[in-house]
Residue frames as qw, qx, qy, qz and C-alpha x, y, z in Angstrom:
[[0.001, -0.888, -0.459, 0.013, 0.00, 0.00, 0.00],
 [0.328, -0.763, 0.096, 0.548, 2.82, 2.40, 0.82],
 [0.347, -0.176, 0.601, 0.699, 4.48, 1.90, -2.58],
 [0.191, 0.570, 0.727, 0.331, 1.13, 1.99, -4.35],
 [0.081, -0.918, -0.349, 0.170, 0.07, 5.25, -2.74],
 [0.331, -0.636, 0.271, 0.642, 3.45, 6.86, -3.27],
 [0.312, 0.067, 0.690, 0.650, 3.33, 5.91, -6.99],
 [0.095, 0.739, 0.640, 0.187, -0.24, 7.16, -7.36],
 [0.210, -0.877, -0.130, 0.411, 0.74, 10.41, -5.68],
 [0.382, -0.386, 0.452, 0.708, 3.71, 10.76, -7.99],
 [0.192, 0.280, 0.741, 0.580, 1.39, 10.34, -10.99],
 [0.245, 0.005, 0.055, -0.968, -1.28, 12.58, -9.55],
 [0.516, -0.215, -0.710, -0.429, -3.81, 9.75, -9.48],
 [0.472, -0.354, 0.390, -0.707, -6.35, 9.79, -6.67],
 [0.312, 0.011, -0.950, 0.017, -7.48, 6.63, -4.86],
 [0.641, -0.341, -0.080, -0.683, -10.62, 5.28, -3.23],
 [0.171, 0.080, -0.938, 0.291, -11.00, 2.96, -0.20],
 [0.647, -0.424, -0.358, -0.523, -14.17, 1.37, 1.20],
 [0.074, -0.328, 0.744, -0.578, -14.27, 0.98, 4.97],
 [0.704, -0.253, -0.558, -0.359, -16.18, -2.08, 6.22],
 [0.373, -0.463, 0.551, -0.585, -17.12, -2.63, 9.88],
 [0.310, 0.045, -0.948, -0.056, -17.15, -6.33, 10.80],
 [0.140, 0.228, 0.752, -0.602, -19.77, -5.73, 13.46],
 [0.538, 0.478, 0.160, -0.676, -22.18, -4.58, 10.74],
 [0.022, 0.280, -0.861, -0.424, -21.14, -7.47, 8.48],
 [0.730, 0.312, 0.423, -0.437, -23.97, -8.88, 6.39],
 [0.494, -0.115, 0.738, 0.445, -22.89, -11.38, 3.75],
 [0.425, 0.633, 0.619, 0.189, -25.69, -10.63, 1.24],
 [0.049, 0.978, 0.061, -0.194, -25.22, -6.86, 1.51],
 [0.340, -0.659, 0.511, 0.434, -21.45, -7.21, 1.04],
 [0.540, 0.143, 0.728, 0.398, -21.80, -9.51, -1.98],
 [0.316, 0.849, 0.420, 0.059, -24.06, -6.89, -3.56],
 [0.111, -0.940, 0.186, 0.264, -21.45, -4.20, -2.89],
 [0.504, -0.375, 0.654, 0.422, -18.66, -6.38, -4.25],
 [0.534, 0.508, 0.616, 0.277, -20.65, -6.85, -7.49],
 [0.163, 0.973, 0.153, -0.050, -20.79, -3.09, -7.77],
 [0.355, -0.749, 0.412, 0.379, -17.04, -2.85, -7.40],
 [0.646, 0.127, 0.632, 0.409, -16.70, -4.81, -10.61],
 [0.338, 0.783, 0.389, 0.348, -18.21, -1.84, -12.43],
 [0.063, -0.932, 0.113, -0.339, -16.76, 0.85, -10.15],
 [0.799, 0.062, -0.442, 0.403, -13.36, -0.37, -8.95],
 [0.438, -0.885, 0.121, -0.103, -11.93, 0.56, -5.57],
 [0.417, 0.664, -0.568, 0.251, -8.25, 0.59, -4.63],
 [0.184, 0.196, -0.837, 0.476, -8.43, -0.79, -1.10],
 [0.633, -0.563, -0.454, -0.276, -10.73, -2.35, 1.42],
 [0.017, 0.408, -0.618, 0.672, -10.25, -1.14, 5.00],
 [0.667, -0.386, -0.619, -0.149, -11.62, -3.45, 7.65],
 [0.305, 0.015, -0.588, 0.749, -12.17, -2.17, 11.16],
 [0.399, -0.695, -0.342, -0.491, -14.47, -0.77, 13.84],
 [0.172, -0.629, 0.448, -0.611, -14.46, 0.25, 17.40],
 [0.657, -0.251, 0.583, -0.406, -15.97, -2.97, 18.87],
 [0.606, 0.376, -0.613, -0.338, -14.75, -5.72, 16.56],
 [0.856, -0.217, 0.425, -0.198, -15.57, -9.32, 17.39],
 [0.233, -0.487, 0.757, 0.367, -12.77, -11.54, 16.07],
 [0.486, 0.243, 0.832, 0.114, -15.04, -14.09, 14.37],
 [0.412, 0.824, 0.320, -0.223, -16.84, -11.31, 12.48],
 [0.029, 0.825, -0.417, -0.381, -13.57, -9.85, 11.25],
 [0.351, -0.258, 0.854, 0.285, -12.25, -13.22, 10.08],
 [0.498, 0.484, 0.720, 0.012, -15.47, -13.98, 8.18],
 [0.296, 0.901, 0.080, -0.306, -15.47, -10.59, 6.54],
 [0.067, -0.683, 0.622, 0.378, -11.84, -10.86, 5.38],
 [0.450, 0.007, 0.874, 0.180, -12.45, -14.44, 4.09],
 [0.487, 0.679, 0.540, -0.103, -15.37, -13.21, 1.98],
 [0.160, 0.902, -0.202, -0.346, -13.39, -10.27, 0.60],
 [0.228, -0.501, 0.768, 0.328, -10.54, -12.58, -0.36],
 [0.489, 0.232, 0.837, 0.080, -12.94, -15.03, -2.01],
 [0.398, 0.769, 0.495, -0.066, -15.03, -12.48, -3.93],
 [0.295, 0.949, -0.065, 0.089, -12.52, -9.69, -4.70],
 [0.855, -0.316, 0.074, 0.406, -9.01, -11.13, -4.39],
 [0.552, 0.483, 0.105, 0.672, -7.48, -8.39, -6.56],
 [0.158, -0.834, 0.003, -0.529, -8.27, -5.60, -3.99],
 [0.396, 0.196, -0.678, 0.587, -5.81, -5.34, -1.04],
 [0.575, -0.689, -0.398, -0.190, -7.42, -5.71, 2.41],
 [0.279, 0.398, -0.442, 0.754, -5.98, -3.36, 5.04],
 [0.459, -0.557, -0.653, 0.231, -6.82, -3.64, 8.69],
 [0.050, -0.612, 0.046, -0.788, -7.98, -0.40, 10.37],
 [0.561, -0.292, -0.725, 0.275, -7.62, -1.47, 14.06],
 [0.308, -0.762, 0.046, -0.568, -8.91, 0.18, 17.22],
 [0.728, -0.570, 0.337, -0.181, -7.28, -2.36, 19.53],
 [0.071, -0.593, 0.791, 0.133, -4.24, -4.57, 19.68],
 [0.578, 0.050, 0.803, -0.140, -6.41, -7.66, 19.32],
 [0.658, 0.650, 0.193, -0.328, -7.60, -6.66, 15.87],
 [0.024, 0.596, -0.714, -0.367, -4.70, -8.39, 14.06],
 [0.871, 0.230, 0.397, -0.177, -5.51, -10.96, 11.41],
 [0.336, -0.430, 0.644, 0.536, -2.74, -12.39, 9.22],
 [0.507, 0.439, 0.714, 0.201, -5.29, -13.16, 6.47],
 [0.220, 0.946, 0.124, -0.203, -5.32, -9.46, 5.54],
 [0.720, 0.526, -0.018, 0.453, -2.61, -7.87, 3.40],
 [0.338, 0.336, -0.298, 0.827, -1.59, -5.03, 5.67],
 [0.387, -0.712, -0.543, 0.219, -2.46, -3.00, 8.73],
 [0.065, 0.804, -0.038, 0.590, -2.64, 0.71, 9.38],
 [0.603, -0.249, -0.505, 0.565, -0.33, 0.94, 12.44],
 [0.094, -0.836, -0.261, -0.474, -2.22, 3.91, 13.90],
 [0.400, -0.197, -0.425, 0.788, -0.63, 6.38, 16.28],
 [0.063, -0.845, -0.513, -0.134, -3.36, 8.80, 17.47],
 [0.481, 0.049, -0.112, 0.868, -1.21, 11.91, 17.24],
 [0.172, -0.589, -0.217, -0.759, -4.19, 14.32, 17.57],
 [0.706, -0.641, -0.192, -0.234, -4.72, 13.06, 21.17],
 [0.015, 0.662, -0.618, 0.425, -2.69, 12.70, 24.32],
 [0.895, -0.276, 0.212, -0.278, -3.80, 9.25, 25.40],
 [0.108, -0.617, 0.768, 0.137, -0.57, 7.19, 25.74],
 [0.680, 0.062, 0.724, -0.104, -2.46, 3.94, 25.16],
 [0.689, 0.637, 0.346, 0.010, -3.16, 4.97, 21.55],
 [0.202, 0.903, -0.368, -0.097, 0.20, 6.60, 21.02],
 [0.257, 0.523, -0.810, 0.067, 2.34, 3.58, 22.09],
 [0.524, -0.233, 0.689, -0.444, 0.55, 1.38, 24.65],
 [0.869, 0.272, 0.271, -0.311, -1.50, -0.71, 22.26],
 [0.587, 0.685, -0.428, -0.054, 1.46, -0.94, 19.92],
 [0.095, -0.526, 0.810, -0.244, 3.60, -2.59, 22.57],
 [0.687, 0.011, 0.629, -0.364, 0.93, -5.23, 23.23],
 [0.819, 0.508, 0.126, -0.235, 0.51, -5.91, 19.50],
 [0.148, 0.774, -0.572, -0.228, 4.19, -5.90, 18.51],
 [0.360, -0.283, 0.886, 0.070, 4.93, -9.63, 18.91],
 [0.605, 0.447, 0.644, -0.141, 1.75, -10.63, 17.06],
 [0.425, 0.847, -0.063, -0.312, 2.44, -8.13, 14.35],
 [0.044, -0.651, 0.720, 0.237, 5.95, -9.49, 13.80],
 [0.410, -0.025, 0.912, 0.018, 4.60, -13.01, 13.47],
 [0.562, 0.561, 0.429, -0.431, 1.66, -12.01, 11.27],
 [0.502, 0.112, 0.603, 0.610, 3.54, -11.24, 8.07],
 [0.206, 0.880, 0.428, -0.029, 1.26, -8.22, 7.50],
 [0.405, 0.452, 0.034, 0.794, 2.67, -5.15, 5.79],
 [0.317, -0.645, -0.437, 0.541, 2.93, -2.49, 8.51],
 [0.226, 0.654, 0.295, 0.659, 1.80, 0.98, 7.52],
 [0.345, -0.368, -0.441, 0.743, 2.87, 3.46, 10.20],
 [0.004, 0.649, 0.496, 0.578, 0.10, 6.06, 10.19],
 [0.062, -0.074, -0.393, 0.915, -0.39, 9.34, 11.98],
 [0.141, -0.569, -0.777, -0.230, -4.06, 9.25, 12.84],
 [0.037, -0.020, -0.210, 0.977, -5.75, 12.58, 13.45],
 [0.013, -0.628, -0.777, 0.052, -9.36, 12.87, 14.68],
 [0.042, 0.139, 0.086, 0.986, -11.04, 16.09, 13.70],
 [0.267, 0.336, 0.584, -0.689, -14.14, 17.59, 15.29],
 [0.011, 0.199, 0.777, 0.597, -17.08, 16.78, 13.03],
 [0.387, -0.316, -0.181, -0.847, -19.93, 18.48, 14.86],
 [0.835, -0.369, -0.056, -0.405, -20.85, 15.60, 17.17],
 [0.467, -0.519, 0.711, -0.085, -19.17, 13.09, 19.47],
 [0.736, 0.345, -0.503, -0.292, -18.03, 10.03, 17.58],
 [0.967, -0.241, -0.078, -0.015, -17.31, 6.46, 18.59],
 [0.734, 0.340, -0.261, 0.526, -13.61, 6.95, 17.91],
 [0.026, 0.605, -0.318, 0.729, -13.29, 9.94, 20.25],
 [0.742, -0.493, 0.105, -0.441, -15.29, 8.17, 22.95],
 [0.983, -0.058, -0.117, 0.132, -13.34, 4.89, 22.78],
 [0.657, 0.357, -0.246, 0.617, -9.98, 6.66, 22.62],
 [0.468, -0.738, -0.335, 0.353, -10.80, 9.18, 25.33],
 [0.424, -0.123, 0.169, 0.881, -9.31, 12.00, 23.31],
 [0.239, 0.775, 0.240, -0.534, -10.49, 15.47, 22.19],
 [0.677, 0.497, 0.393, 0.374, -10.60, 15.85, 18.41],
 [0.350, -0.061, 0.140, 0.924, -8.70, 18.64, 16.69],
 [0.252, 0.614, 0.318, -0.677, -10.81, 21.83, 16.32],
 [0.617, 0.546, 0.543, 0.160, -12.55, 21.87, 12.98],
 [0.283, 0.943, 0.109, 0.140, -11.55, 25.48, 12.26],
 [0.360, -0.827, 0.395, 0.178, -7.85, 25.28, 13.24],
 [0.892, 0.437, -0.086, 0.080, -5.99, 24.04, 10.17],
 [0.216, 0.764, -0.522, 0.311, -2.65, 25.39, 11.46],
 [0.585, -0.443, 0.606, -0.306, -2.86, 23.03, 14.49],
 [0.939, 0.202, 0.264, -0.091, -3.58, 20.10, 12.17],
 [0.630, 0.714, -0.264, 0.155, -0.71, 21.08, 9.90],
 [0.048, -0.705, 0.629, -0.322, 1.80, 21.24, 12.75],
 [0.772, -0.234, 0.529, -0.264, 0.53, 17.93, 14.18],
 [0.912, 0.399, 0.096, -0.015, 0.89, 16.22, 10.82],
 [0.398, 0.782, -0.422, 0.229, 4.35, 17.73, 10.36],
 [0.386, -0.580, 0.651, -0.301, 5.43, 16.37, 13.75],
 [0.901, 0.042, 0.395, -0.174, 4.10, 12.92, 12.78],
 [0.780, 0.604, -0.125, 0.109, 6.09, 12.96, 9.53],
 [0.129, 0.770, -0.545, 0.307, 9.23, 14.04, 11.41],
 [0.613, -0.388, 0.629, -0.280, 8.77, 11.12, 13.81],
 [0.071, -0.264, 0.913, 0.302, 8.89, 8.75, 10.77],
 [0.569, 0.380, 0.639, -0.351, 5.20, 8.07, 10.20],
 [0.274, -0.033, 0.727, 0.629, 4.60, 7.09, 6.55],
 [0.082, -0.537, -0.661, -0.518, 0.94, 8.11, 6.14],
 [0.120, 0.071, 0.402, -0.905, -1.30, 10.82, 7.59],
 [0.163, -0.454, -0.832, -0.274, -5.01, 10.09, 8.09],
 [0.195, -0.038, 0.234, -0.952, -7.43, 12.93, 8.77],
 [0.251, -0.322, -0.895, -0.177, -10.69, 11.51, 9.98],
 [0.382, -0.356, 0.040, -0.852, -14.00, 13.07, 11.05],
 [0.258, -0.081, 0.872, -0.407, -14.99, 9.66, 12.53],
 [0.044, -0.309, -0.916, -0.252, -17.84, 7.28, 11.95],
 [0.092, -0.760, -0.642, 0.039, -21.13, 9.13, 11.60],
 [0.295, -0.205, -0.035, 0.933, -19.45, 12.54, 11.16],
 [0.236, 0.769, 0.453, -0.384, -21.91, 15.41, 10.86],
 [0.452, 0.878, -0.110, -0.117, -19.62, 17.22, 8.43],
 [0.900, 0.208, -0.083, 0.374, -16.32, 16.24, 6.76],
 [0.558, -0.429, 0.073, 0.707, -12.82, 17.58, 7.40],
 [0.259, 0.891, 0.100, -0.359, -12.70, 21.07, 5.88],
 [0.744, 0.579, 0.047, 0.329, -10.92, 21.77, 2.62],
 [0.013, 0.904, -0.310, 0.292, -8.85, 24.41, 4.43],
 [0.658, -0.561, 0.497, -0.078, -7.53, 21.83, 6.89],
 [0.911, 0.193, 0.315, 0.185, -6.79, 19.26, 4.17],
 [0.521, 0.792, -0.060, 0.312, -4.97, 21.90, 2.15],
 [0.216, -0.865, 0.394, -0.226, -2.90, 23.02, 5.14],
 [0.789, -0.339, 0.511, 0.032, -1.85, 19.46, 5.97],
 [0.840, 0.455, 0.211, 0.207, -1.11, 18.70, 2.33],
 [0.310, 0.879, -0.198, 0.303, 1.23, 21.70, 2.22],
 [0.448, -0.759, 0.422, -0.214, 2.91, 20.66, 5.49],
 [0.666, -0.303, 0.679, 0.059, 3.89, 17.06, 4.61],
 [0.305, 0.457, -0.670, -0.499, 5.13, 15.03, 1.68],
 [0.167, 0.013, 0.984, -0.051, 3.70, 11.62, 2.73],
 [0.237, -0.344, -0.720, -0.555, 0.39, 10.38, 1.27],
 [0.258, -0.030, 0.408, -0.875, -2.70, 11.90, 2.87],
 [0.179, -0.362, -0.903, -0.146, -5.85, 9.86, 3.68],
 [0.271, -0.078, 0.214, -0.935, -9.16, 11.61, 4.41],
 [0.294, -0.329, -0.876, -0.194, -12.38, 10.04, 5.72],
 [0.074, -0.449, -0.663, 0.594, -15.52, 10.77, 7.71],
 [0.229, 0.675, 0.333, -0.617, -18.67, 12.51, 6.48],
 [0.062, 0.330, -0.594, -0.731, -17.91, 12.06, 2.73],
 [0.414, 0.348, 0.819, -0.192, -21.48, 11.27, 1.81],
 [0.535, 0.778, 0.208, -0.256, -21.87, 13.29, -1.40],
 [0.774, 0.381, 0.177, 0.473, -19.91, 13.51, -4.61],
 [0.127, 0.900, -0.050, 0.413, -19.29, 17.22, -3.98],
 [0.554, -0.772, 0.302, -0.076, -17.69, 16.55, -0.57],
 [0.883, -0.080, 0.315, 0.340, -15.43, 13.80, -2.04],
 [0.572, 0.644, 0.135, 0.489, -14.39, 16.16, -4.84],
 [0.163, -0.934, 0.135, -0.287, -13.66, 18.95, -2.35],
 [0.749, -0.563, 0.333, 0.103, -11.43, 16.65, -0.30],
 [0.835, 0.177, 0.315, 0.414, -9.56, 15.41, -3.35],
 [0.399, 0.773, 0.100, 0.483, -9.02, 18.82, -4.88],
 [0.354, -0.900, 0.177, -0.183, -7.81, 20.16, -1.51],
 [0.125, 0.688, -0.707, 0.105, -5.04, 17.58, -1.47],
 [0.787, -0.206, 0.530, -0.241, -6.30, 14.17, -0.29],
 [0.164, 0.404, -0.827, -0.355, -4.54, 11.31, -2.05],
 [0.276, -0.176, -0.940, -0.098, -6.96, 8.63, -0.79],
 [0.487, -0.251, 0.135, -0.826, -10.57, 9.16, 0.32],
 [0.086, -0.059, -0.977, 0.186, -12.38, 6.62, 2.52],
 [0.568, -0.190, -0.138, -0.789, -16.14, 6.02, 2.40],
 [0.117, 0.034, -0.963, 0.240, -18.02, 3.69, 4.70],
 [0.238, 0.314, 0.696, -0.600, -21.22, 4.42, 6.65],
 [0.468, 0.438, -0.043, -0.766, -23.08, 5.96, 3.72],
 [0.367, 0.243, -0.808, -0.392, -22.53, 2.81, 1.62],
 [0.066, 0.149, 0.939, -0.303, -24.42, 0.76, 4.19],
 [0.367, 0.535, 0.454, -0.611, -27.53, 2.86, 3.48],
 [0.593, 0.738, 0.026, -0.321, -26.88, 3.43, -0.18],
 [0.753, -0.193, 0.491, 0.393, -24.48, 0.99, -1.88],
 [0.589, 0.622, 0.358, 0.372, -24.95, 2.69, -5.24],
 [0.129, -0.974, 0.118, 0.147, -23.19, 5.74, -3.84],
 [0.698, -0.298, 0.465, 0.456, -20.04, 3.82, -4.85],
 [0.568, 0.535, 0.438, 0.446, -20.67, 4.83, -8.47],
 [0.024, 0.983, 0.074, 0.167, -20.71, 8.53, -7.56],
 [0.552, -0.732, 0.321, 0.237, -17.53, 8.18, -5.52],
 [0.717, -0.008, 0.514, 0.470, -15.72, 6.33, -8.33],
 [0.413, 0.784, 0.327, 0.327, -16.84, 8.98, -10.80],
 [0.172, -0.979, 0.108, 0.030, -15.16, 11.71, -8.77],
 [0.664, -0.447, 0.483, 0.355, -11.95, 9.71, -8.74],
 [0.644, 0.328, 0.529, 0.446, -12.08, 9.15, -12.49],
 [0.231, 0.930, 0.222, 0.181, -12.95, 12.78, -13.30],
 [0.294, -0.906, 0.271, 0.141, -10.02, 14.13, -11.28],
 [0.709, -0.234, 0.544, 0.382, -7.65, 11.52, -12.66],
 [0.590, 0.632, 0.393, 0.314, -8.47, 12.65, -16.20],
 [0.124, 0.968, -0.037, 0.216, -7.14, 16.10, -15.32],
 [0.335, -0.831, 0.431, -0.111, -4.30, 15.15, -12.95],
 [0.970, -0.054, 0.208, 0.117, -2.78, 11.92, -14.24],
 [0.528, 0.713, -0.269, 0.373, 0.62, 13.50, -14.62],
 [0.618, -0.049, -0.510, 0.596, 3.67, 13.48, -12.32],
 [0.329, -0.887, -0.278, -0.164, 2.65, 15.45, -9.20],
 [0.199, 0.649, -0.417, 0.604, 4.79, 17.95, -7.37],
 [0.567, -0.281, -0.682, 0.367, 5.75, 16.76, -3.91],
 [0.158, -0.162, -0.391, 0.892, 4.45, 18.74, -0.99]]
């Protein structure tokens, strides 16, 4: 995933990921969504949630591997127990927007031996929760205060610190059920502050919001909750990726 995102960024090609929560796993619904991905391809599946039951996660990954083996499956964990070697990689999240040591290093220490044995590609990621207008599961579970929605300079400095610490990806997230997405101003400020690939998710429930995030500087956008209610939204999301790629599929300037 790191090499893929770096190459896509170099070419100016945007990417799309679908986030699937194993706790909301329904085989028939997922098979329908996977059929749609044959017409509207996605670049990655992210698998994760705040209260993941191991057997649900394993079943979900198995179905993804059986029905869409060409799409990499990346774990999006909220706990050290959410490690499954059947996936292709894992976002090794450090919650740099908060000050809870458990999500900065504590969970990583617990998971380290299992991660080494798993064979998963490790994707060190600076994870930044942004205020989205309402409390989210992620902020509640992590016990952290999200970054202020209207303070792009704080987000930029936080992302810069994460890159300086050696993190390879930055993920700006409004959280599950976000009332509004991360602002274009904040995405733009972070994009200008770091050279690593930038992921943006949370509240991207219209084509216009996806386009705004991409044009502001997101390299990869993540959609999830809205697809549970409207699987055909995938077509609109994929269209935004394709439209921007038509105009930007040339070597991109770093930074």
